[in-house]
PDBQT receptor file of N, H, CA, C and O in Angstrom, charges set to zero:
ATOM      1  N   MET A   1      40.653  71.537 114.337  1.00  0.00    +0.000 N 
ATOM      2  CA  MET A   1      40.930  71.571 115.748  1.00  0.00    +0.000 C 
ATOM      3  C   MET A   1      41.326  72.989 116.163  1.00  0.00    +0.000 C 
ATOM      4  O   MET A   1      41.937  73.737 115.399  1.00  0.00    +0.000 OA
ATOM      5  N   LYS A   2      40.966  73.324 117.367  1.00  0.00    +0.000 N 
ATOM      6  H   LYS A   2      40.470  72.717 117.988  1.00  0.00    +0.000 HD
ATOM      7  CA  LYS A   2      41.318  74.680 117.892  1.00  0.00    +0.000 C 
ATOM      8  C   LYS A   2      42.199  74.508 119.089  1.00  0.00    +0.000 C 
ATOM      9  O   LYS A   2      41.971  73.692 119.981  1.00  0.00    +0.000 OA
ATOM     10  N   TYR A   3      43.223  75.328 119.056  1.00  0.00    +0.000 N 
ATOM     11  H   TYR A   3      43.408  75.992 118.331  1.00  0.00    +0.000 HD
ATOM     12  CA  TYR A   3      44.147  75.396 120.213  1.00  0.00    +0.000 C 
ATOM     13  C   TYR A   3      44.431  76.856 120.615  1.00  0.00    +0.000 C 
ATOM     14  O   TYR A   3      44.503  77.720 119.741  1.00  0.00    +0.000 OA
ATOM     15  N   ARG A   4      44.582  77.127 121.815  1.00  0.00    +0.000 N 
ATOM     16  H   ARG A   4      44.525  76.425 122.525  1.00  0.00    +0.000 HD
ATOM     17  CA  ARG A   4      44.948  78.437 122.275  1.00  0.00    +0.000 C 
ATOM     18  C   ARG A   4      46.392  78.807 121.936  1.00  0.00    +0.000 C 
ATOM     19  O   ARG A   4      47.312  78.037 122.210  1.00  0.00    +0.000 OA
ATOM     20  N   VAL A   5      46.590  79.977 121.343  1.00  0.00    +0.000 N 
ATOM     21  H   VAL A   5      45.842  80.603 121.120  1.00  0.00    +0.000 HD
ATOM     22  CA  VAL A   5      47.926  80.448 120.967  1.00  0.00    +0.000 C 
ATOM     23  C   VAL A   5      48.157  81.735 121.722  1.00  0.00    +0.000 C 
ATOM     24  O   VAL A   5      47.328  82.644 121.674  1.00  0.00    +0.000 OA
ATOM     25  N   LEU A   6      49.293  81.822 122.431  1.00  0.00    +0.000 N 
ATOM     26  H   LEU A   6      49.966  81.083 122.470  1.00  0.00    +0.000 HD
ATOM     27  CA  LEU A   6      49.690  83.038 123.116  1.00  0.00    +0.000 C 
ATOM     28  C   LEU A   6      50.699  83.754 122.252  1.00  0.00    +0.000 C 
ATOM     29  O   LEU A   6      51.666  83.154 121.782  1.00  0.00    +0.000 OA
ATOM     30  N   ILE A   7      50.475  85.033 122.043  1.00  0.00    +0.000 N 
ATOM     31  H   ILE A   7      49.690  85.520 122.425  1.00  0.00    +0.000 HD
ATOM     32  CA  ILE A   7      51.329  85.840 121.176  1.00  0.00    +0.000 C 
ATOM     33  C   ILE A   7      51.873  87.019 122.015  1.00  0.00    +0.000 C 
ATOM     34  O   ILE A   7      51.105  87.790 122.590  1.00  0.00    +0.000 OA
ATOM     35  N   GLU A   8      53.146  87.133 122.068  1.00  0.00    +0.000 N 
ATOM     36  H   GLU A   8      53.770  86.506 121.601  1.00  0.00    +0.000 HD
ATOM     37  CA  GLU A   8      53.839  88.270 122.752  1.00  0.00    +0.000 C 
ATOM     38  C   GLU A   8      54.855  88.849 121.872  1.00  0.00    +0.000 C 
ATOM     39  O   GLU A   8      55.452  88.159 121.045  1.00  0.00    +0.000 OA
ATOM     40  N   GLN A   9      55.071  90.141 122.037  1.00  0.00    +0.000 N 
ATOM     41  H   GLN A   9      54.586  90.701 122.709  1.00  0.00    +0.000 HD
ATOM     42  CA  GLN A   9      56.178  90.805 121.242  1.00  0.00    +0.000 C 
ATOM     43  C   GLN A   9      57.385  90.909 122.173  1.00  0.00    +0.000 C 
ATOM     44  O   GLN A   9      57.306  91.405 123.297  1.00  0.00    +0.000 OA
ATOM     45  N   ASP A  10      58.493  90.421 121.652  1.00  0.00    +0.000 N 
ATOM     46  H   ASP A  10      58.558  90.019 120.739  1.00  0.00    +0.000 HD
ATOM     47  CA  ASP A  10      59.686  90.463 122.502  1.00  0.00    +0.000 C 
ATOM     48  C   ASP A  10      60.384  91.834 122.475  1.00  0.00    +0.000 C 
ATOM     49  O   ASP A  10      59.886  92.752 121.824  1.00  0.00    +0.000 OA
ATOM     50  N   GLU A  11      61.496  91.990 123.149  1.00  0.00    +0.000 N 
ATOM     51  H   GLU A  11      61.901  91.244 123.678  1.00  0.00    +0.000 HD
ATOM     52  CA  GLU A  11      62.198  93.232 123.277  1.00  0.00    +0.000 C 
ATOM     53  C   GLU A  11      62.775  93.763 121.954  1.00  0.00    +0.000 C 
ATOM     54  O   GLU A  11      63.066  94.951 121.816  1.00  0.00    +0.000 OA
ATOM     55  N   ASP A  12      62.928  92.857 121.001  1.00  0.00    +0.000 N 
ATOM     56  H   ASP A  12      62.691  91.892 121.113  1.00  0.00    +0.000 HD
ATOM     57  CA  ASP A  12      63.444  93.221 119.653  1.00  0.00    +0.000 C 
ATOM     58  C   ASP A  12      62.295  93.508 118.717  1.00  0.00    +0.000 C 
ATOM     59  O   ASP A  12      62.540  93.778 117.541  1.00  0.00    +0.000 OA
ATOM     60  N   GLY A  13      61.086  93.466 119.158  1.00  0.00    +0.000 N 
ATOM     61  H   GLY A  13      60.887  93.246 120.113  1.00  0.00    +0.000 HD
ATOM     62  CA  GLY A  13      59.896  93.731 118.285  1.00  0.00    +0.000 C 
ATOM     63  C   GLY A  13      59.384  92.529 117.485  1.00  0.00    +0.000 C 
ATOM     64  O   GLY A  13      58.464  92.652 116.677  1.00  0.00    +0.000 OA
ATOM     65  N   ILE A  14      59.989  91.385 117.722  1.00  0.00    +0.000 N 
ATOM     66  H   ILE A  14      60.737  91.286 118.378  1.00  0.00    +0.000 HD
ATOM     67  CA  ILE A  14      59.554  90.153 117.047  1.00  0.00    +0.000 C 
ATOM     68  C   ILE A  14      58.309  89.568 117.812  1.00  0.00    +0.000 C 
ATOM     69  O   ILE A  14      58.269  89.582 119.042  1.00  0.00    +0.000 OA
ATOM     70  N   PHE A  15      57.322  89.068 117.061  1.00  0.00    +0.000 N 
ATOM     71  H   PHE A  15      57.355  89.057 116.061  1.00  0.00    +0.000 HD
ATOM     72  CA  PHE A  15      56.175  88.454 117.701  1.00  0.00    +0.000 C 
ATOM     73  C   PHE A  15      56.456  86.962 117.832  1.00  0.00    +0.000 C 
ATOM     74  O   PHE A  15      56.811  86.283 116.869  1.00  0.00    +0.000 OA
ATOM     75  N   VAL A  16      56.285  86.482 119.049  1.00  0.00    +0.000 N 
ATOM     76  H   VAL A  16      55.997  87.033 119.832  1.00  0.00    +0.000 HD
ATOM     77  CA  VAL A  16      56.492  85.020 119.418  1.00  0.00    +0.000 C 
ATOM     78  C   VAL A  16      55.141  84.412 119.713  1.00  0.00    +0.000 C 
ATOM     79  O   VAL A  16      54.374  84.911 120.536  1.00  0.00    +0.000 OA
ATOM     80  N   ALA A  17      54.866  83.303 119.008  1.00  0.00    +0.000 N 
ATOM     81  H   ALA A  17      55.490  82.898 118.339  1.00  0.00    +0.000 HD
ATOM     82  CA  ALA A  17      53.565  82.629 119.183  1.00  0.00    +0.000 C 
ATOM     83  C   ALA A  17      53.887  81.247 119.783  1.00  0.00    +0.000 C 
ATOM     84  O   ALA A  17      54.769  80.539 119.296  1.00  0.00    +0.000 OA
ATOM     85  N   GLU A  18      53.160  80.883 120.840  1.00  0.00    +0.000 N 
ATOM     86  H   GLU A  18      52.444  81.459 121.235  1.00  0.00    +0.000 HD
ATOM     87  CA  GLU A  18      53.387  79.631 121.575  1.00  0.00    +0.000 C 
ATOM     88  C   GLU A  18      52.020  78.972 121.784  1.00  0.00    +0.000 C 
ATOM     89  O   GLU A  18      51.002  79.634 121.989  1.00  0.00    +0.000 OA
ATOM     90  N   VAL A  19      52.047  77.630 121.723  1.00  0.00    +0.000 N 
ATOM     91  H   VAL A  19      52.874  77.092 121.557  1.00  0.00    +0.000 HD
ATOM     92  CA  VAL A  19      50.836  76.800 121.852  1.00  0.00    +0.000 C 
ATOM     93  C   VAL A  19      51.041  75.994 123.112  1.00  0.00    +0.000 C 
ATOM     94  O   VAL A  19      51.759  74.994 123.111  1.00  0.00    +0.000 OA
ATOM     95  N   PRO A  20      50.391  76.439 124.220  1.00  0.00    +0.000 N 
ATOM     96  CA  PRO A  20      50.584  75.792 125.548  1.00  0.00    +0.000 C 
ATOM     97  C   PRO A  20      50.171  74.310 125.516  1.00  0.00    +0.000 C 
ATOM     98  O   PRO A  20      50.783  73.496 126.207  1.00  0.00    +0.000 OA
ATOM     99  N   SER A  21      49.127  73.938 124.714  1.00  0.00    +0.000 N 
ATOM    100  H   SER A  21      48.630  74.599 124.152  1.00  0.00    +0.000 HD
ATOM    101  CA  SER A  21      48.728  72.487 124.691  1.00  0.00    +0.000 C 
ATOM    102  C   SER A  21      49.727  71.630 123.914  1.00  0.00    +0.000 C 
ATOM    103  O   SER A  21      49.706  70.407 124.054  1.00  0.00    +0.000 OA
ATOM    104  N   LEU A  22      50.575  72.209 123.124  1.00  0.00    +0.000 N 
ATOM    105  H   LEU A  22      50.592  73.203 123.011  1.00  0.00    +0.000 HD
ATOM    106  CA  LEU A  22      51.519  71.450 122.363  1.00  0.00    +0.000 C 
ATOM    107  C   LEU A  22      52.939  71.854 122.820  1.00  0.00    +0.000 C 
ATOM    108  O   LEU A  22      53.544  72.728 122.198  1.00  0.00    +0.000 OA
ATOM    109  N   PRO A  23      53.459  71.270 123.841  1.00  0.00    +0.000 N 
ATOM    110  CA  PRO A  23      54.781  71.656 124.437  1.00  0.00    +0.000 C 
ATOM    111  C   PRO A  23      55.870  71.760 123.373  1.00  0.00    +0.000 C 
ATOM    112  O   PRO A  23      56.084  70.841 122.582  1.00  0.00    +0.000 OA
ATOM    113  N   GLY A  24      56.523  72.857 123.376  1.00  0.00    +0.000 N 
ATOM    114  H   GLY A  24      56.349  73.604 124.018  1.00  0.00    +0.000 HD
ATOM    115  CA  GLY A  24      57.616  73.102 122.438  1.00  0.00    +0.000 C 
ATOM    116  C   GLY A  24      57.171  73.663 121.130  1.00  0.00    +0.000 C 
ATOM    117  O   GLY A  24      58.026  74.008 120.313  1.00  0.00    +0.000 OA
ATOM    118  N   CYS A  25      55.881  73.784 120.863  1.00  0.00    +0.000 N 
ATOM    119  H   CYS A  25      55.187  73.504 121.526  1.00  0.00    +0.000 HD
ATOM    120  CA  CYS A  25      55.357  74.327 119.603  1.00  0.00    +0.000 C 
ATOM    121  C   CYS A  25      55.380  75.823 119.656  1.00  0.00    +0.000 C 
ATOM    122  O   CYS A  25      54.448  76.446 120.165  1.00  0.00    +0.000 OA
ATOM    123  N   VAL A  26      56.440  76.415 119.132  1.00  0.00    +0.000 N 
ATOM    124  H   VAL A  26      57.197  75.908 118.718  1.00  0.00    +0.000 HD
ATOM    125  CA  VAL A  26      56.649  77.862 119.192  1.00  0.00    +0.000 C 
ATOM    126  C   VAL A  26      57.099  78.315 117.827  1.00  0.00    +0.000 C 
ATOM    127  O   VAL A  26      57.784  77.584 117.111  1.00  0.00    +0.000 OA
ATOM    128  N   SER A  27      56.718  79.514 117.470  1.00  0.00    +0.000 N 
ATOM    129  H   SER A  27      56.162  80.108 118.052  1.00  0.00    +0.000 HD
ATOM    130  CA  SER A  27      57.148  80.139 116.222  1.00  0.00    +0.000 C 
ATOM    131  C   SER A  27      57.212  81.609 116.361  1.00  0.00    +0.000 C 
ATOM    132  O   SER A  27      56.885  82.113 117.436  1.00  0.00    +0.000 OA
ATOM    133  N   GLN A  28      57.601  82.341 115.377  1.00  0.00    +0.000 N 
ATOM    134  H   GLN A  28      57.867  81.932 114.504  1.00  0.00    +0.000 HD
ATOM    135  CA  GLN A  28      57.707  83.779 115.449  1.00  0.00    +0.000 C 
ATOM    136  C   GLN A  28      57.534  84.420 114.120  1.00  0.00    +0.000 C 
ATOM    137  O   GLN A  28      57.491  83.747 113.090  1.00  0.00    +0.000 OA
ATOM    138  N   GLY A  29      57.431  85.747 114.133  1.00  0.00    +0.000 N 
ATOM    139  H   GLY A  29      57.466  86.294 114.970  1.00  0.00    +0.000 HD
ATOM    140  CA  GLY A  29      57.321  86.494 112.875  1.00  0.00    +0.000 C 
ATOM    141  C   GLY A  29      57.578  87.966 113.119  1.00  0.00    +0.000 C 
ATOM    142  O   GLY A  29      57.603  88.418 114.263  1.00  0.00    +0.000 OA
ATOM    143  N   LYS A  30      57.771  88.721 112.031  1.00  0.00    +0.000 N 
ATOM    144  H   LYS A  30      57.751  88.354 111.101  1.00  0.00    +0.000 HD
ATOM    145  CA  LYS A  30      58.055  90.113 112.122  1.00  0.00    +0.000 C 
ATOM    146  C   LYS A  30      56.799  90.876 112.446  1.00  0.00    +0.000 C 
ATOM    147  O   LYS A  30      56.857  91.977 112.995  1.00  0.00    +0.000 OA
ATOM    148  N   THR A  31      55.647  90.294 112.108  1.00  0.00    +0.000 N 
ATOM    149  H   THR A  31      55.600  89.400 111.662  1.00  0.00    +0.000 HD
ATOM    150  CA  THR A  31      54.325  90.878 112.375  1.00  0.00    +0.000 C 
ATOM    151  C   THR A  31      53.480  89.832 113.127  1.00  0.00    +0.000 C 
ATOM    152  O   THR A  31      53.791  88.642 113.098  1.00  0.00    +0.000 OA
ATOM    153  N   ARG A  32      52.433  90.280 113.783  1.00  0.00    +0.000 N 
ATOM    154  H   ARG A  32      52.181  91.247 113.807  1.00  0.00    +0.000 HD
ATOM    155  CA  ARG A  32      51.502  89.387 114.467  1.00  0.00    +0.000 C 
ATOM    156  C   ARG A  32      50.933  88.330 113.440  1.00  0.00    +0.000 C 
ATOM    157  O   ARG A  32      50.843  87.136 113.723  1.00  0.00    +0.000 OA
ATOM    158  N   GLU A  33      50.568  88.849 112.263  1.00  0.00    +0.000 N 
ATOM    159  H   GLU A  33      50.641  89.820 112.033  1.00  0.00    +0.000 HD
ATOM    160  CA  GLU A  33      49.935  87.946 111.204  1.00  0.00    +0.000 C 
ATOM    161  C   GLU A  33      50.958  86.932 110.778  1.00  0.00    +0.000 C 
ATOM    162  O   GLU A  33      50.605  85.769 110.584  1.00  0.00    +0.000 OA
ATOM    163  N   GLU A  34      52.191  87.304 110.623  1.00  0.00    +0.000 N 
ATOM    164  H   GLU A  34      52.477  88.249 110.780  1.00  0.00    +0.000 HD
ATOM    165  CA  GLU A  34      53.242  86.359 110.186  1.00  0.00    +0.000 C 
ATOM    166  C   GLU A  34      53.468  85.295 111.287  1.00  0.00    +0.000 C 
ATOM    167  O   GLU A  34      53.611  84.110 110.986  1.00  0.00    +0.000 OA
ATOM    168  N   ALA A  35      53.497  85.720 112.533  1.00  0.00    +0.000 N 
ATOM    169  H   ALA A  35      53.381  86.683 112.778  1.00  0.00    +0.000 HD
ATOM    170  CA  ALA A  35      53.647  84.750 113.632  1.00  0.00    +0.000 C 
ATOM    171  C   ALA A  35      52.507  83.786 113.660  1.00  0.00    +0.000 C 
ATOM    172  O   ALA A  35      52.729  82.594 113.876  1.00  0.00    +0.000 OA
ATOM    173  N   VAL A  36      51.280  84.243 113.449  1.00  0.00    +0.000 N 
ATOM    174  H   VAL A  36      51.100  85.211 113.272  1.00  0.00    +0.000 HD
ATOM    175  CA  VAL A  36      50.139  83.325 113.470  1.00  0.00    +0.000 C 
ATOM    176  C   VAL A  36      50.246  82.317 112.285  1.00  0.00    +0.000 C 
ATOM    177  O   VAL A  36      50.008  81.121 112.460  1.00  0.00    +0.000 OA
ATOM    178  N   MET A  37      50.601  82.814 111.105  1.00  0.00    +0.000 N 
ATOM    179  H   MET A  37      50.795  83.785 110.963  1.00  0.00    +0.000 HD
ATOM    180  CA  MET A  37      50.789  81.945 109.970  1.00  0.00    +0.000 C 
ATOM    181  C   MET A  37      51.860  80.882 110.247  1.00  0.00    +0.000 C 
ATOM    182  O   MET A  37      51.666  79.703 109.952  1.00  0.00    +0.000 OA
ATOM    183  N   ASN A  38      52.974  81.308 110.808  1.00  0.00    +0.000 N 
ATOM    184  H   ASN A  38      53.132  82.266 111.048  1.00  0.00    +0.000 HD
ATOM    185  CA  ASN A  38      54.057  80.411 111.072  1.00  0.00    +0.000 C 
ATOM    186  C   ASN A  38      53.770  79.401 112.121  1.00  0.00    +0.000 C 
ATOM    187  O   ASN A  38      54.166  78.241 112.014  1.00  0.00    +0.000 OA
ATOM    188  N   VAL A  39      53.055  79.851 113.175  1.00  0.00    +0.000 N 
ATOM    189  H   VAL A  39      52.733  80.794 113.262  1.00  0.00    +0.000 HD
ATOM    190  CA  VAL A  39      52.712  78.878 114.249  1.00  0.00    +0.000 C 
ATOM    191  C   VAL A  39      51.660  77.882 113.762  1.00  0.00    +0.000 C 
ATOM    192  O   VAL A  39      51.645  76.725 114.183  1.00  0.00    +0.000 OA
ATOM    193  N   ARG A  40      50.784  78.343 112.874  1.00  0.00    +0.000 N 
ATOM    194  H   ARG A  40      50.797  79.283 112.532  1.00  0.00    +0.000 HD
ATOM    195  CA  ARG A  40      49.783  77.374 112.268  1.00  0.00    +0.000 C 
ATOM    196  C   ARG A  40      50.538  76.303 111.547  1.00  0.00    +0.000 C 
ATOM    197  O   ARG A  40      50.216  75.129 111.727  1.00  0.00    +0.000 OA
ATOM    198  N   GLU A  41      51.518  76.619 110.746  1.00  0.00    +0.000 N 
ATOM    199  H   GLU A  41      51.780  77.573 110.600  1.00  0.00    +0.000 HD
ATOM    200  CA  GLU A  41      52.373  75.590 110.052  1.00  0.00    +0.000 C 
ATOM    201  C   GLU A  41      53.022  74.682 111.086  1.00  0.00    +0.000 C 
ATOM    202  O   GLU A  41      53.023  73.463 110.917  1.00  0.00    +0.000 OA
ATOM    203  N   ALA A  42      53.565  75.242 112.134  1.00  0.00    +0.000 N 
ATOM    204  H   ALA A  42      53.564  76.233 112.271  1.00  0.00    +0.000 HD
ATOM    205  CA  ALA A  42      54.247  74.450 113.190  1.00  0.00    +0.000 C 
ATOM    206  C   ALA A  42      53.225  73.492 113.841  1.00  0.00    +0.000 C 
ATOM    207  O   ALA A  42      53.565  72.349 114.146  1.00  0.00    +0.000 OA
ATOM    208  N   MET A  43      52.035  73.930 114.044  1.00  0.00    +0.000 N 
ATOM    209  H   MET A  43      51.759  74.859 113.796  1.00  0.00    +0.000 HD
ATOM    210  CA  MET A  43      50.997  73.119 114.693  1.00  0.00    +0.000 C 
ATOM    211  C   MET A  43      50.627  71.932 113.824  1.00  0.00    +0.000 C 
ATOM    212  O   MET A  43      50.442  70.824 114.327  1.00  0.00    +0.000 OA
ATOM    213  N   VAL A  44      50.520  72.156 112.546  1.00  0.00    +0.000 N 
ATOM    214  H   VAL A  44      50.670  73.056 112.138  1.00  0.00    +0.000 HD
ATOM    215  CA  VAL A  44      50.208  71.102 111.612  1.00  0.00    +0.000 C 
ATOM    216  C   VAL A  44      51.362  70.043 111.656  1.00  0.00    +0.000 C 
ATOM    217  O   VAL A  44      51.117  68.844 111.789  1.00  0.00    +0.000 OA
ATOM    218  N   ALA A  45      52.574  70.519 111.544  1.00  0.00    +0.000 N 
ATOM    219  H   ALA A  45      52.773  71.493 111.436  1.00  0.00    +0.000 HD
ATOM    220  CA  ALA A  45      53.743  69.577 111.578  1.00  0.00    +0.000 C 
ATOM    221  C   ALA A  45      53.796  68.859 112.890  1.00  0.00    +0.000 C 
ATOM    222  O   ALA A  45      54.080  67.661 112.919  1.00  0.00    +0.000 OA
ATOM    223  N   TYR A  46      53.529  69.551 113.999  1.00  0.00    +0.000 N 
ATOM    224  H   TYR A  46      53.298  70.523 113.976  1.00  0.00    +0.000 HD
ATOM    225  CA  TYR A  46      53.570  68.911 115.339  1.00  0.00    +0.000 C 
ATOM    226  C   TYR A  46      52.538  67.794 115.466  1.00  0.00    +0.000 C 
ATOM    227  O   TYR A  46      52.865  66.696 115.915  1.00  0.00    +0.000 OA
ATOM    228  N   THR A  47      51.301  68.066 115.075  1.00  0.00    +0.000 N 
ATOM    229  H   THR A  47      51.035  68.958 114.710  1.00  0.00    +0.000 HD
ATOM    230  CA  THR A  47      50.253  67.065 115.241  1.00  0.00    +0.000 C 
ATOM    231  C   THR A  47      50.401  65.931 114.224  1.00  0.00    +0.000 C 
ATOM    232  O   THR A  47      50.009  64.801 114.516  1.00  0.00    +0.000 OA
ATOM    233  N   GLU A  48      50.951  66.198 113.048  1.00  0.00    +0.000 N 
ATOM    234  H   GLU A  48      51.270  67.115 112.811  1.00  0.00    +0.000 HD
ATOM    235  CA  GLU A  48      51.219  65.089 112.144  1.00  0.00    +0.000 C 
ATOM    236  C   GLU A  48      52.309  64.226 112.669  1.00  0.00    +0.000 C 
ATOM    237  O   GLU A  48      52.255  63.011 112.484  1.00  0.00    +0.000 OA
ATOM    238  N   SER A  49      53.284  64.771 113.307  1.00  0.00    +0.000 N 
ATOM    239  H   SER A  49      53.328  65.758 113.457  1.00  0.00    +0.000 HD
ATOM    240  CA  SER A  49      54.336  63.957 113.900  1.00  0.00    +0.000 C 
ATOM    241  C   SER A  49      53.790  63.073 115.069  1.00  0.00    +0.000 C 
ATOM    242  O   SER A  49      54.143  61.901 115.199  1.00  0.00    +0.000 OA
ATOM    243  N   LEU A  50      52.929  63.678 115.895  1.00  0.00    +0.000 N 
ATOM    244  H   LEU A  50      52.642  64.630 115.789  1.00  0.00    +0.000 HD
ATOM    245  CA  LEU A  50      52.267  62.910 116.912  1.00  0.00    +0.000 C 
ATOM    246  C   LEU A  50      51.536  61.665 116.356  1.00  0.00    +0.000 C 
ATOM    247  O   LEU A  50      51.693  60.536 116.821  1.00  0.00    +0.000 OA
ATOM    248  N   LYS A  51      50.741  61.964 115.341  1.00  0.00    +0.000 N 
ATOM    249  H   LYS A  51      50.614  62.881 114.964  1.00  0.00    +0.000 HD
ATOM    250  CA  LYS A  51      49.999  60.856 114.676  1.00  0.00    +0.000 C 
ATOM    251  C   LYS A  51      50.936  59.818 114.111  1.00  0.00    +0.000 C 
ATOM    252  O   LYS A  51      50.730  58.621 114.306  1.00  0.00    +0.000 OA
ATOM    253  N   LYS A  52      51.975  60.266 113.406  1.00  0.00    +0.000 N 
ATOM    254  H   LYS A  52      52.143  61.239 113.248  1.00  0.00    +0.000 HD
ATOM    255  CA  LYS A  52      52.921  59.359 112.809  1.00  0.00    +0.000 C 
ATOM    256  C   LYS A  52      53.546  58.389 113.796  1.00  0.00    +0.000 C 
ATOM    257  O   LYS A  52      53.760  57.211 113.510  1.00  0.00    +0.000 OA
ATOM    258  N   HIS A  53      53.835  58.948 114.993  1.00  0.00    +0.000 N 
ATOM    259  H   HIS A  53      53.662  59.905 115.225  1.00  0.00    +0.000 HD
ATOM    260  CA  HIS A  53      54.480  58.142 116.035  1.00  0.00    +0.000 C 
ATOM    261  C   HIS A  53      53.437  57.518 117.023  1.00  0.00    +0.000 C 
ATOM    262  O   HIS A  53      53.802  57.085 118.116  1.00  0.00    +0.000 OA
ATOM    263  N   ASN A  54      52.169  57.483 116.627  1.00  0.00    +0.000 N 
ATOM    264  H   ASN A  54      51.873  57.835 115.739  1.00  0.00    +0.000 HD
ATOM    265  CA  ASN A  54      51.117  56.907 117.447  1.00  0.00    +0.000 C 
ATOM    266  C   ASN A  54      51.042  57.494 118.869  1.00  0.00    +0.000 C 
ATOM    267  O   ASN A  54      50.764  56.801 119.848  1.00  0.00    +0.000 OA
ATOM    268  N   GLU A  55      51.302  58.796 118.925  1.00  0.00    +0.000 N 
ATOM    269  H   GLU A  55      51.528  59.360 118.130  1.00  0.00    +0.000 HD
ATOM    270  CA  GLU A  55      51.166  59.516 120.190  1.00  0.00    +0.000 C 
ATOM    271  C   GLU A  55      49.822  60.205 120.261  1.00  0.00    +0.000 C 
ATOM    272  O   GLU A  55      49.266  60.526 119.211  1.00  0.00    +0.000 OA
ATOM    273  N   PRO A  56      49.268  60.452 121.431  1.00  0.00    +0.000 N 
ATOM    274  CA  PRO A  56      47.993  61.069 121.493  1.00  0.00    +0.000 C 
ATOM    275  C   PRO A  56      48.054  62.564 121.139  1.00  0.00    +0.000 C 
ATOM    276  O   PRO A  56      48.966  63.295 121.527  1.00  0.00    +0.000 OA
ATOM    277  N   VAL A  57      47.036  62.967 120.384  1.00  0.00    +0.000 N 
ATOM    278  H   VAL A  57      46.296  62.373 120.069  1.00  0.00    +0.000 HD
ATOM    279  CA  VAL A  57      46.960  64.417 120.049  1.00  0.00    +0.000 C 
ATOM    280  C   VAL A  57      46.059  65.079 121.053  1.00  0.00    +0.000 C 
ATOM    281  O   VAL A  57      44.928  64.642 121.266  1.00  0.00    +0.000 OA
ATOM    282  N   PRO A  58      46.566  66.167 121.693  1.00  0.00    +0.000 N 
ATOM    283  CA  PRO A  58      45.769  66.856 122.671  1.00  0.00    +0.000 C 
ATOM    284  C   PRO A  58      44.425  67.315 122.163  1.00  0.00    +0.000 C 
ATOM    285  O   PRO A  58      44.324  67.770 121.023  1.00  0.00    +0.000 OA
ATOM    286  N   PRO A  59      43.398  67.211 122.966  1.00  0.00    +0.000 N 
ATOM    287  CA  PRO A  59      42.092  67.638 122.444  1.00  0.00    +0.000 C 
ATOM    288  C   PRO A  59      41.950  69.141 122.111  1.00  0.00    +0.000 C 
ATOM    289  O   PRO A  59      42.649  70.001 122.649  1.00  0.00    +0.000 OA
ATOM    290  N   SER A  60      41.063  69.383 121.249  1.00  0.00    +0.000 N 
ATOM    291  H   SER A  60      40.496  68.685 120.812  1.00  0.00    +0.000 HD
ATOM    292  CA  SER A  60      40.739  70.715 120.848  1.00  0.00    +0.000 C 
ATOM    293  C   SER A  60      40.167  71.506 122.049  1.00  0.00    +0.000 C 
ATOM    294  O   SER A  60      39.584  70.918 122.960  1.00  0.00    +0.000 OA
ATOM    295  N   ILE A  61      40.336  72.808 122.039  1.00  0.00    +0.000 N 
ATOM    296  H   ILE A  61      40.810  73.285 121.299  1.00  0.00    +0.000 HD
ATOM    297  CA  ILE A  61      39.754  73.541 123.151  1.00  0.00    +0.000 C 
ATOM    298  C   ILE A  61      38.330  73.959 122.760  1.00  0.00    +0.000 C 
ATOM    299  O   ILE A  61      37.975  74.030 121.583  1.00  0.00    +0.000 OA
ATOM    300  N   SER A  62      37.548  74.225 123.778  1.00  0.00    +0.000 N 
ATOM    301  H   SER A  62      37.836  74.167 124.734  1.00  0.00    +0.000 HD
ATOM    302  CA  SER A  62      36.190  74.743 123.568  1.00  0.00    +0.000 C 
ATOM    303  C   SER A  62      36.014  75.862 124.621  1.00  0.00    +0.000 C 
ATOM    304  O   SER A  62      36.057  75.632 125.829  1.00  0.00    +0.000 OA
ATOM    305  N   GLU A  63      35.824  77.017 124.119  1.00  0.00    +0.000 N 
ATOM    306  H   GLU A  63      35.788  77.204 123.137  1.00  0.00    +0.000 HD
ATOM    307  CA  GLU A  63      35.720  78.123 125.061  1.00  0.00    +0.000 C 
ATOM    308  C   GLU A  63      34.832  79.229 124.421  1.00  0.00    +0.000 C 
ATOM    309  O   GLU A  63      34.651  79.292 123.205  1.00  0.00    +0.000 OA
ATOM    310  N   GLU A  64      34.317  80.050 125.271  1.00  0.00    +0.000 N 
ATOM    311  H   GLU A  64      34.464  79.999 126.258  1.00  0.00    +0.000 HD
ATOM    312  CA  GLU A  64      33.489  81.180 124.858  1.00  0.00    +0.000 C 
ATOM    313  C   GLU A  64      34.264  82.478 125.146  1.00  0.00    +0.000 C 
ATOM    314  O   GLU A  64      34.945  82.561 126.168  1.00  0.00    +0.000 OA
ATOM    315  N   ILE A  65      34.181  83.427 124.322  1.00  0.00    +0.000 N 
ATOM    316  H   ILE A  65      33.628  83.360 123.492  1.00  0.00    +0.000 HD
ATOM    317  CA  ILE A  65      34.743  84.800 124.681  1.00  0.00    +0.000 C 
ATOM    318  C   ILE A  65      33.562  85.700 124.844  1.00  0.00    +0.000 C 
ATOM    319  O   ILE A  65      32.730  85.855 123.950  1.00  0.00    +0.000 OA
ATOM    320  N   ILE A  66      33.510  86.289 126.003  1.00  0.00    +0.000 N 
ATOM    321  H   ILE A  66      34.186  86.164 126.730  1.00  0.00    +0.000 HD
ATOM    322  CA  ILE A  66      32.403  87.219 126.328  1.00  0.00    +0.000 C 
ATOM    323  C   ILE A  66      32.984  88.587 126.552  1.00  0.00    +0.000 C 
ATOM    324  O   ILE A  66      33.845  88.806 127.405  1.00  0.00    +0.000 OA
ATOM    325  N   GLU A  67      32.469  89.520 125.733  1.00  0.00    +0.000 N 
ATOM    326  H   GLU A  67      31.770  89.342 125.040  1.00  0.00    +0.000 HD
ATOM    327  CA  GLU A  67      32.929  90.891 125.854  1.00  0.00    +0.000 C 
ATOM    328  C   GLU A  67      31.900  91.677 126.695  1.00  0.00    +0.000 C 
ATOM    329  O   GLU A  67      30.694  91.463 126.569  1.00  0.00    +0.000 OA
ATOM    330  N   LEU A  68      32.381  92.563 127.532  1.00  0.00    +0.000 N 
ATOM    331  H   LEU A  68      33.361  92.737 127.635  1.00  0.00    +0.000 HD
ATOM    332  CA  LEU A  68      31.510  93.433 128.357  1.00  0.00    +0.000 C 
ATOM    333  C   LEU A  68      31.444  94.799 127.735  1.00  0.00    +0.000 C 
ATOM    334  O   LEU A  68      30.770  95.685 128.261  1.00  0.00    +0.000 OA
TER     335      LEU A  68
């Protein structure tokens, strides 16, 4: 499944990754790569918890990226 992840660097230089489709699914890392790895783990745990509690899992996104 694919979900949009927003990554921003905070004032302390830490990268914060948030998944808007999964409310409260946020992680961080010292590097962008670490933040992505950490949020991927958080996403897996989040969706597994939804399934365990018979909650609906938000649908995967489908989008195109077009460069000019």
